[in-house]
C-alpha positions in Angstrom: 52.7 -34.3 -10.0 53.9 -37.5 -8.4 52.1 -40.8 -8.3 52.4 -44.0 -6.2 52.5 -47.0 -8.6 50.4 -49.7 -7.6 47.7 -47.4 -5.9 45.2 -44.9 -6.7 46.0 -41.3 -7.0 45.2 -39.9 -3.5 43.2 -37.1 -5.0 41.0 -39.5 -7.0 40.7 -41.6 -3.9 39.6 -38.7 -1.5 37.0 -37.4 -4.4 35.8 -40.8 -4.6 35.3 -41.4 -1.0 34.0 -37.9 -0.6 31.5 -38.1 -3.4 30.2 -41.5 -2.3 29.8 -40.3 1.3 28.2 -36.9 0.2 25.8 -38.8 -2.1 24.7 -41.0 0.7 24.4 -38.2 3.2 22.6 -36.0 0.7 20.1 -38.8 -0.4 19.4 -39.6 3.2 18.7 -35.9 4.0 16.5 -35.7 0.9 14.6 -38.9 1.9 14.3 -37.3 5.5 13.2 -33.9 4.5 10.8 -35.2 1.9 9.3 -37.7 4.3 7.9 -34.6 6.2 5.1 -33.1 4.4 5.7 -29.4 3.4 2.7 -28.2 5.3 3.4 -30.4 8.6 3.5 -27.3 10.6 0.1 -26.2 9.2 -1.2 -29.7 9.8 0.1 -29.8 13.5 -1.5 -26.1 14.0 -4.6 -27.4 12.4 -5.1 -30.4 14.6 -4.2 -28.1 17.9 -6.3 -25.0 17.1 -7.5 -25.2 13.4 -5.3 -22.4 12.5 -2.8 -21.9 9.9 1.0 -21.2 10.0 2.2 -17.8 8.9 5.9 -17.3 8.2 5.9 -13.8 7.3 3.9 -11.0 9.2 4.0 -8.5 6.3 1.9 -10.9 4.0 -1.2 -10.5 6.1 -3.5 -8.9 3.7 -6.2 -7.4 6.2 -6.7 -6.5 9.8 -5.8 -9.9 11.5 -4.7 -10.8 14.8 -1.4 -13.0 14.7 0.0 -15.1 17.4 3.8 -15.5 17.5 5.9 -18.5 18.5 9.3 -19.7 17.4 9.5 -17.1 14.7 6.2 -18.4 13.2 2.7 -16.8 13.2 -0.7 -18.1 13.2 -4.0 -16.3 13.2 -6.6 -16.1 16.0 -10.1 -16.9 15.5 -11.5 -13.6 14.1 -14.9 -12.6 15.3 -15.7 -9.6 13.2 -14.5 -6.3 11.8 -16.8 -3.4 12.5 -16.2 -0.1 10.5 -18.0 3.2 11.7 -17.7 6.3 9.5 -19.0 9.7 10.3 -18.8 11.9 7.3 -19.4 15.7 7.8 -18.9 18.0 4.9 -15.5 16.8 3.5 -14.2 15.2 6.6 -14.4 11.6 7.5 -13.9 10.2 10.9 -13.6 6.5 11.0 -13.4 3.9 13.9 -12.3 0.4 13.0 -12.8 -2.2 15.5 -11.7 -5.8 15.3 -12.6 -8.6 17.7 -10.4 -11.7 18.3 -10.6 -14.5 20.6 -7.5 -16.5 22.3 -9.1 -19.9 22.3 -6.0 -21.5 23.8 -5.1 -22.4 27.4 -2.0 -20.2 27.2 -1.1 -16.5 27.4 -0.7 -15.0 24.0 1.3 -12.1 22.2 -0.6 -11.1 19.1 0.4 -9.1 15.9 -2.5 -7.0 14.1 -1.9 -6.1 10.5 -4.2 -3.9 8.5 -4.4 -1.5 5.6 -5.9 2.0 5.6 -6.4 4.9 3.2 -3.3 6.4 2.0 -4.3 9.8 3.5 -5.5 8.3 6.8 -4.4 10.3 10.0 -4.2 7.8 12.6 -4.6 9.5 16.1 -6.1 6.9 18.4 -5.5 3.2 19.6 -7.6 1.5 22.2 -7.2 -1.9 23.5 -10.3 -3.7 25.2 -9.5 -7.0 27.0 -12.4 -8.2 29.2 -13.6 -4.9 31.0 -10.3 -3.4 30.8 -9.5 -0.5 28.2 -5.9 0.9 27.4 -5.4 4.1 25.7 -2.6 4.5 23.4 0.0 7.5 23.7 2.2 8.6 20.9 6.0 8.3 21.3 9.0 8.3 19.0 9.1 4.8 17.3 12.1 3.4 18.9 11.1 4.6 22.5 7.4 3.2 21.8 8.9 -0.1 20.9 11.2 -0.2 24.2 8.1 0.7 26.4 6.2 -2.1 24.7 8.9 -4.8 25.1 9.4 -3.9 28.6 5.7 -4.2 29.4 5.6 -7.5 27.5 8.3 -8.9 29.7 6.8 -7.9 32.8 3.4 -9.5 32.1 1.6 -6.2 31.5 -1.2 -5.9 28.8 0.2 -3.6 26.1 -0.3 -2.6 22.6 1.8 -1.1 19.9 0.8 0.6 16.6 3.4 1.2 13.7 3.3 2.6 10.3 5.0 0.6 7.5 3.7 2.6 4.6 1.1 5.5 4.5 -1.4 2.9 3.7 -0.3 -0.1 5.8 0.0 -0.3 9.6 0.8 -3.1 12.1 -0.3 -3.5 15.9 1.3 -5.8 18.4 -0.7 -6.9 21.3 1.0 -8.5 24.6 -0.3 -10.6 27.3 -3.8 -11.7 26.0 -5.4 -14.1 28.6 -6.6 -17.6 27.9 -10.2 -17.7 26.4 -10.5 -13.8 26.5 -12.1 -12.1 23.5 -10.2 -8.7 22.8 -11.2 -5.7 20.8 -8.6 -3.5 19.0 -10.1 0.0 18.0 -8.1 2.3 15.6 -9.4 5.7 14.8 -8.4 7.8 11.9 -9.3 11.0 10.0 -9.2 11.7 6.2 -10.4 14.3 3.7 -12.9 12.9 1.3 -12.2 13.1 -2.4 -14.0 15.5 -4.6 -13.5 15.4 -8.3 -15.8 16.5 -11.2 -18.8 17.1 -9.0 -18.6 13.7 -7.0 -17.5 13.1 -3.5 -16.1 9.7 -2.8 -14.2 7.8 -0.1 -12.5 4.3 -0.2 -11.8 2.0 2.5 -9.2 -0.8 1.8 -10.0 -4.3 3.3 -7.0 -6.3 2.1 -3.3 -5.9 0.8 -2.4 -7.7 -2.2 0.8 -9.9 -2.2 3.7 -7.6 -3.2 6.5 -8.2 -5.6 10.1 -7.7 -3.9 12.9 -6.9 -6.1 16.7 -6.9 -5.3 19.2 -8.9 -3.5 18.8 -10.4 -0.1 20.2 -8.6 2.9 22.1 -10.8 5.3 20.9 -9.5 8.6 23.8 -9.5 11.3 21.5 -8.8 14.2 17.9 -10.1 14.8 15.8 -7.2 16.5 13.8 -8.2 19.3 10.0 -8.1 19.2 8.1 -7.8 16.0 10.8 -7.8 13.3 8.8 -9.1 10.5 8.7 -12.8 9.2 7.0 -12.5 5.9 7.3 -14.7 2.9 9.6 -12.3 1.4 13.2 -11.7 2.8 14.6 -8.0 3.2 16.7 -6.9 0.1 18.8 -4.1 -0.9 15.8 -2.4 -2.7 13.1 -3.3 -0.2 14.7 -3.2 3.3 11.4 -3.8 5.2 10.1 -6.7 2.7 9.6 -9.0 5.7 7.1 -6.6 7.1 5.0 -6.0 4.1 4.3 -9.4 2.6 1.7 -11.2 4.5 0.4 -14.8 3.8 -2.7 -15.6 1.9 -5.5 -18.1 2.3 -5.5 -20.9 -0.6 -8.6 -21.1 -2.7 -11.5 -23.1 -1.0 -10.3 -22.5 2.5 -13.1 -22.6 5.1 -11.6 -19.9 7.0 -13.1 -16.3 6.4 -12.6 -12.9 7.5 -16.0 -10.6 7.6 -16.3 -7.0 7.9 -19.5 -4.7 8.6 -19.5 -1.1 7.6 -22.0 1.7 8.9 -21.7 5.4 7.6 -23.6 8.3 8.9 -23.3 10.7 5.9 -24.1 14.5 6.5 -23.0 16.1 3.2 -24.2 19.5 3.9 -25.6 19.7 0.4 -28.8 18.2 -1.3 -27.7 14.9 -2.9 -28.8 13.6 -6.2 -27.2 10.1 -6.0 -25.6 8.0 -3.6 -23.8 4.7 -5.0 -21.6 2.0 -3.9 -20.1 0.4 -6.9 -18.5 -2.8 -5.4 -20.9 -3.6 -2.6 -24.7 -3.5 -2.0 -25.9 -1.1 0.6 -29.0 0.0 2.4 -29.6 3.8 2.3 -31.9 5.3 4.9 -32.6 8.9 4.8 -33.2 10.8 8.1 -33.7 14.5 7.8 -30.8 15.9 6.1 -28.4 13.0 6.9 -28.1 9.5 5.5 -27.6 6.3 7.4 -25.7 3.7 5.1 -24.9 0.1 5.7 -24.0 -3.1 3.8 -27.1 -5.1 2.7 -25.4 -8.1 3.9 -24.7 -7.7 7.6 -21.2 -8.4 6.9 -19.1 -9.3 3.7 -15.8 -11.0 2.8 -12.9 -8.7 3.3 -11.2 -9.1 0.0 -11.8 -6.0 -2.0 -11.8 -2.2 -1.4 -15.0 -0.5 -0.3 -16.2 2.7 -2.1 -19.0 5.1 -1.6 -19.8 8.0 -3.9 -22.4 10.8 -3.4 -23.3 13.5 -6.0 -24.9 16.9 -5.1 -27.6 18.4 -7.4 -25.7 20.5 -10.0 -27.4 23.7 -8.7 -25.7 23.4 -5.2 -22.4 21.8 -6.2 -19.7 23.5 -4.2 -17.4 26.0 -5.9 -15.4 26.9 -2.7 -15.6 25.9 1.0 -13.8 27.0 4.2 -13.6 24.8 7.4 -11.8 26.1 10.5 -10.9 24.8 14.1 -9.3 26.6 16.9 -7.1 25.0 19.2 -4.7 26.7 22.0 -5.1 30.1 20.6 -4.4 29.0 17.0 -6.7 28.8 13.9 -6.5 25.9 11.6 -8.1 26.2 8.2 -8.9 23.9 5.3 -9.8 25.6 1.9 -11.4 23.8 -1.1 -11.7 25.7 -4.2 -12.8 24.4 -7.8 -11.2 26.3 -10.7 -13.9 27.1 -13.6 -14.0 25.0 -16.7 -11.9 26.5 -19.6 -12.9 26.2 -23.1 -10.9 23.3 -24.8 -8.3 24.9 -27.2 -7.5 23.4 -30.7 -6.2 20.0 -30.2 -2.5 19.6 -30.0 -0.6 16.5 -31.4 0.7 14.1 -28.6 3.1 11.5 -27.9 1.6 8.8 -25.7 3.3 6.0 -24.2 1.0 3.2 -22.7 2.5 1.0 -20.0 0.7 -2.1 -18.9 1.6 -4.4 -16.1 1.4 -8.2 -17.1 2.7 -9.5 -13.9 1.3 -12.5 -12.0 -0.6 -10.3 -9.7 -2.6 -8.9 -12.7 -4.1 -12.3 -13.6 -7.7 -13.1 -13.5 -10.0 -10.1 -13.7 -7.3 -7.3 -13.6 -5.7 -8.2 -16.9 -9.1 -8.4 -18.6 -9.9 -4.8 -17.2 -6.5 -3.6 -18.3 -6.7 -4.9 -21.8 -10.2 -3.3 -22.2 -8.8 -0.1 -20.9 -5.8 -0.1 -23.1 -7.9 -0.8 -26.2 -10.4 1.8 -25.5 -7.3 4.4 -24.9 -6.0 3.5 -28.4 -9.4 4.1 -30.0 -9.0 8.0 -28.7 -5.9 8.5 -30.7 -5.9 11.2 -33.4 -4.2 11.7 -36.7 -0.8 13.4 -36.0 -0.3 11.8 -32.7 2.4 9.3 -32.0 2.3 6.2 -29.6 3.9 3.1 -28.3 2.9 0.2 -26.0 5.2 -1.1 -23.2 4.3 -4.2 -21.3 6.4 -5.5 -18.2 6.5 -8.5 -16.0 9.9 -10.2 -15.2 11.0 -8.6 -18.4 10.1 -5.4 -20.3 9.1 -5.1 -23.9 7.9 -2.6 -26.5 5.5 -3.0 -29.3 7.5 -0.7 -31.7 11.2 0.2 -31.4 10.1 3.9 -31.0 6.9 5.7 -30.9 4.8 5.3 -34.2 2.5 7.6 -36.2 -1.1 6.8 -35.7 -2.4 5.1 -38.8 -5.1 2.5 -39.4 -2.3 -0.1 -39.8 -0.4 0.8 -36.6 -3.5 1.1 -34.6 -4.7 -2.4 -35.6 -1.2 -3.9 -35.0 -1.6 -2.4 -31.6 -5.1 -3.8 -30.8 -3.8 -7.3 -31.9 -0.8 -7.0 -29.5 -3.0 -5.9 -26.6 -5.4 -8.8 -27.2 -2.6 -11.2 -27.1 -1.3 -10.0 -23.4 -1.6 -12.3 -20.7 -0.4 -12.2 -17.0 2.6 -14.1 -15.4 5.9 -13.6 -13.8 7.4 -10.8 -11.4 6.8 -7.2 -11.4 9.9 -5.4 -12.5 8.5 -2.1 -12.6 11.6 0.0 -12.7 12.7 -1.2 -16.1 9.4 -0.3 -17.6 9.5 3.1 -16.0 13.1 3.9 -17.5 11.9 2.7 -21.0 8.7 4.7 -20.7 10.8 8.0 -19.8 13.4 7.6 -22.1 13.9 9.0 -25.8 12.4 12.3 -25.0 13.2 14.7 -27.9 12.8 18.4 -27.9 9.4 18.2 -29.8 6.6 20.6 -28.8 4.2 17.6 -28.6 2.4 16.7 -25.4 4.2 13.7 -23.9 1.9 11.5 -21.6 2.8 8.3 -20.0 -0.2 6.3 -19.1 0.6 3.5 -16.6 -1.9 0.7 -16.1 -1.1 -1.4 -12.9 -2.3 -2.7 -9.5 0.8 -1.4 -8.0 1.6 -4.5 -6.0 5.2 -3.8 -5.3 7.4 -3.1 -2.2 9.9 -0.8 -3.7 7.7 2.4 -4.1 10.4 5.0 -3.0 12.8 3.7 -5.7 10.2 4.2 -8.3 9.3 7.5 -7.2 12.8 8.5 -7.4 13.1 7.1 -11.0 10.0 9.4 -11.9 11.4 12.5 -10.3 14.8 12.2 -12.0 13.8 11.1 -15.5 10.4 12.8 -15.8 11.6 15.4 -18.2 8.9 17.0 -20.2 6.5 14.0 -19.7 3.5 13.6 -17.6 2.7 10.4 -15.9 -1.0 9.2 -15.1 -1.7 6.0 -13.2 -4.8 3.8 -13.5 -5.2 1.6 -10.6 -6.5 -1.9 -11.8 -8.3 -4.5 -9.8 -10.1 -5.0 -6.4 -7.3 -4.0 -4.0 -4.8 -1.4 -5.9 -2.0 0.1 -4.0 -3.3 3.6 -3.5 -0.1 4.9 -1.9 1.8 4.1 -5.2 -1.0 5.2 -7.5 -1.5 8.6 -5.9 2.2 9.6 -5.4 3.4 8.5 -8.6 0.9 10.6 -10.6 1.9 13.5 -8.0 5.7 13.1 -8.8 4.6 12.7 -12.5 2.5 15.9 -12.8 -0.4 13.9 -13.7 -3.5 12.5 -12.1 -4.9 9.1 -11.3 -8.1 7.0 -11.6 -9.1 3.4 -10.4 -10.9 0.9 -12.4 -12.5 -2.0 -10.0 -14.6 -3.9 -12.5 -15.0 -4.5 -16.2 -18.4 -2.3 -16.3 -16.3 0.8 -15.1 -13.7 0.8 -18.1 -15.9 3.1 -20.4 -16.8 5.6 -17.6 -13.4 5.9 -15.9 -11.4 6.0 -19.1 -13.6 8.6 -20.6 -13.3 10.8 -17.3 -9.5 10.4 -17.6 -9.4 11.3 -21.2 -11.4 14.3 -20.6 -8.8 15.3 -18.0 -5.6 14.7 -20.1 -7.2 16.2 -23.4 -8.0 19.5 -21.6 -5.9 22.3 -20.4 -4.3 22.1 -17.0 -4.2 24.6 -14.4 -0.5 24.9 -13.6 2.0 27.5 -11.9 -0.3 27.7 -9.1 0.5 30.2 -6.5 -1.3 31.6 -3.2 -1.3 35.2 -2.1 -2.4 35.8 1.5 -3.4 39.0 2.9 -1.6 38.2 6.2 2.0 36.8 6.6 1.8 34.4 9.5 0.2 31.6 7.5 1.8 28.0 7.5 0.4 26.3 4.6 0.5 22.7 3.5 1.2 21.5 1.1 3.5 24.4 0.2 4.1 23.2 -3.4 0.6 23.2 -5.3 0.6 20.6 -8.0 -1.0 21.1 -11.2 -4.8 20.5 -11.4 -6.8 18.9 -14.2 -10.3 19.5 -15.1 -12.8 19.0 -12.4 -10.2 18.6 -9.8 -10.3 21.1 -6.7 -7.4 23.1 -5.1 -7.3 21.7 -1.5 -4.9 23.3 1.0 -4.6 23.4 4.9 -3.3 26.5 6.8 -2.3 27.4 10.5 -2.4 31.0 11.7 -2.9 33.0 14.9 -5.8 35.0 13.2 -7.9 34.1 10.1 -8.5 37.5 8.5 -8.9 39.2 5.0 -8.8 36.9 2.1 -6.9 34.6 -0.1 -6.0 34.9 -3.9 -5.1 31.9 -5.9 -3.6 32.4 -9.5 -2.3 30.1 -12.1 -1.9 29.5 -15.8 -4.4 27.7 -17.9 -4.0 27.3 -21.7 -1.5 30.1 -21.8 -3.9 32.4 -20.0 -3.7 33.9 -16.5 -6.4 32.7 -14.1 -7.2 33.9 -10.7 -9.8 33.6 -7.8 -10.2 34.8 -4.3 -12.0 33.6 -1.2 -12.7 35.7 2.0 -11.3 34.0 5.1 -14.4 34.7 7.4 -17.4 32.5 8.3 -16.7 29.2 7.1 -17.7 25.9 8.9 -16.4 24.8 12.3 -15.2 21.4 12.1 -13.2 19.3 14.6 -10.2 17.6 13.3 -9.0 20.3 11.0 -5.9 20.6 12.9 -5.2 16.9 12.5 -5.6 17.2 8.7 -3.2 20.1 8.6 -0.6 18.1 10.5 -1.1 15.0 8.2 -0.6 17.2 5.2 2.5 18.7 6.7 4.2 15.3 7.5 3.2 14.0 4.0 4.6 17.0 2.4 7.9 16.6 4.3 8.2 12.9 3.7 8.4 13.7 0.0 11.6 15.4 0.5 13.0 12.1 1.5 16.1 12.6 -0.9 17.0 15.9 0.3 20.4 16.2 1.9 19.1 17.8 4.9 16.4 15.1 5.6 17.6 14.6 9.1 16.5 18.1 10.1 13.3 17.4 8.3 12.9 14.3 10.2 13.0 16.0 13.5 10.2 18.2 12.2 8.2 15.4 11.4 8.6 13.8 14.8 7.9 17.1 16.5 4.6 17.5 14.5 3.5 14.0 15.0 4.0 14.1 18.7 2.2 17.5 19.1 -0.9 16.3 17.0 -0.9 12.6 18.4 -0.3 11.0 14.9 1.2 7.9 13.9 3.9 8.4 11.1 7.1 6.8 9.8 9.0 7.9 12.9 6.2 7.7 15.7 4.0 5.0 17.1 1.0 4.7 19.4 1.8 2.6 22.5 -0.7 1.6 25.2 0.5 -0.1 28.5 -1.7 -1.2 31.4 0.1 -0.4 34.9 -0.9 -3.8 36.6 0.9 -7.2 35.4 -1.8 -9.6 34.8 0.3 -12.6 33.5 1.9 -14.7 36.2 5.7 -14.9 35.9 5.6 -18.7 35.7 3.2 -18.7 32.7 4.9 -18.3 29.2 3.9 -16.2 26.5 2.7 -18.2 23.4 1.4 -17.2 19.8 -1.0 -18.5 17.0 -2.4 -17.2 13.7 -4.4 -17.4 10.2 -3.6 -16.3 6.6 -5.8 -13.5 4.7 -8.0 -13.5 1.5 -6.5 -13.2 -1.9 -8.0 -9.7 -3.4 -11.2 -10.6 -5.4 -10.6 -11.5 -9.0 -7.0 -12.4 -8.5 -5.8 -15.6 -9.9 -4.1 -17.5 -7.1 -1.9 -19.6 -9.5 -0.6 -16.6 -11.3 0.4 -15.0 -8.0 1.6 -18.1 -6.3 3.0 -20.3 -8.9 4.6 -22.6 -6.2 4.4 -22.3 -2.5 5.3 -18.7 -2.5 5.7 -15.8 -5.1 9.0 -15.6 -7.1 10.7 -13.5 -4.4 10.5 -16.3 -1.9 12.8 -19.5 -1.9 12.0 -23.2 -1.0 13.6 -23.9 2.3 14.1 -27.5 1.7 15.9 -26.8 -1.8 18.0 -24.3 -0.1 19.1 -26.6 2.6 20.3 -29.3 0.1 22.0 -26.8 -1.9 23.9 -25.5 1.1 24.9 -29.1 2.2 26.3 -29.8 -1.4 28.3 -26.7 -1.2 29.7 -27.6 2.2 30.7 -31.0 0.9 32.2 -29.5 -2.2 34.3 -27.0 -0.1 35.3 -29.8 2.0 36.4 -31.9 -0.8 38.2 -28.9 -2.6 40.1 -28.1 0.9 41.2 -31.7 1.2 42.4 -31.9 -2.4 44.4 -28.6 -1.8 45.9 -30.0 1.5 47.0 -33.2 -0.2 48.6 -31.3 -3.1 50.6 -29.4 -0.6 52.1 -32.6 0.7 53.0 -34.3 -2.7 
């Protein structure tokens, strides 16, 4: 390289000037950026309307109306959430009404984010603004969105309800007048749970913050309308991350969201006990029905509500038939409880315990999980093999491979469990790979017990791991904490040929774990088949999963004429089992057709890996449209025909974050401003500037080299 004597090397000169200039610019920008408080937007919003800015819609934990402006959201003042349930036999019809106020002088568009039970069949949407009531109609998802966007632009009042997950929905509301109170009513139907002689239902009130793995997707186009602005970015593993990660109130916040619950329970059986394990309730018996309500008129919406009711043993159901006739077709729901089978001689087992120690498990959740795991270790028998896997951002094992049960290995395991603490991300995939690896050809039962809150966004990828690598294992899930992800818990156990349970407080560990042990230590009813005397039956689900002790067979069917009987057969403890039920009489119940359609859609969605899924998708859409159901591919949209917002009035927005689930440790989940999957905008901005400067200097240097 040539040099000019008496002068500095030009490249050195360029670099010196560039670095000096870059340093000054970077320093100035750093001072400028840091002179603005990190929560400046929130402070301005608080001064204006005492509401907090939300950057990602998907992070809203419970039912919340969000107002949108300039790609940011803030919550409207929430008046109340009213939940009314009517339980008749095994069917629960639920109305959820949330009241909100637009306290500003401007017209608003709002976003309503809410969790529902995993098996909820959402079929009604009503929007009431003043005296005006708008009924929702079912449409294909893209068509519904176009209808909503057009109505919004024309100044018409409109609402759009979409499904993000089977247990997570969003509703957009357009053109809310200044100082108006609105009510959004969602109706759904579900089958209540029956297990070991106890009926139960759960109503989720909050969505816990979810961990989002994967690499960021660079969006080429921004979709119009509600495209998602959660704290997480869309990734190659969770393409809708920005829609399922809502913001959370900081501890000590004055803002609260309350819920009231009223239940009319007509069990159709004499009851021995009614209980609500997480909330205090009033129980008023009226003839053969019960009126149940929260003792406090309303409660903080920060944990799942559960109600259980137990019939007297003498009247506990062994079989039940519910029917509904619509348009010349008969829909049926059949419940049958297999008899208890004598426990065979104990077989040796290999049990892999997997425990989630990520940040979302902080607080009460990790305490419950440790207690449950220690109790599980005490049930191991001589001849069994076991191992423990813990995961957060990393996965690690107690032993290199499963160890034989000995006093020494058990004590080593207990010490290990007691040392576990929560922190970091939720890289669940690596833990699943580790738990399902190293399966030899032994005849021992191989059981994987998974303790987690399920606060992840990549459910589908995890289901595929289970389906591909399950082998001879069986997977059991234990939902930990006040707001577990029921969609993950139930479907992971279903794909894993196992079962699931929930532990919501430390007092439940003994009872819930004992019930789970009794299931997994007793013979399974497998290879279940159904023989109908008539051939025109359309049954869902078509593939019946294995049943554990105390679990009922539950199927829905459609036919022209419900005649004859149904015979159910299976294998239990290497013996044949069969039972029959006559298809006459039964109880007439409104909504059985809706539950049949919901079961059909859920079963078809499990075939998502199928190469022919496009044709399956068309069947899902057709079924949802026919039965007026919200699904992954259909939405409810409601539009008023008369424009109400004057053309010269702009459409604004505002919002509020939600509660952290009860018992969660805020600092464990949100170590900084956001979970690990989010990034600091100011840091990214500065890094970007530095990279630009470096690129500029490199190009200058190369250009100089080409001339010397």
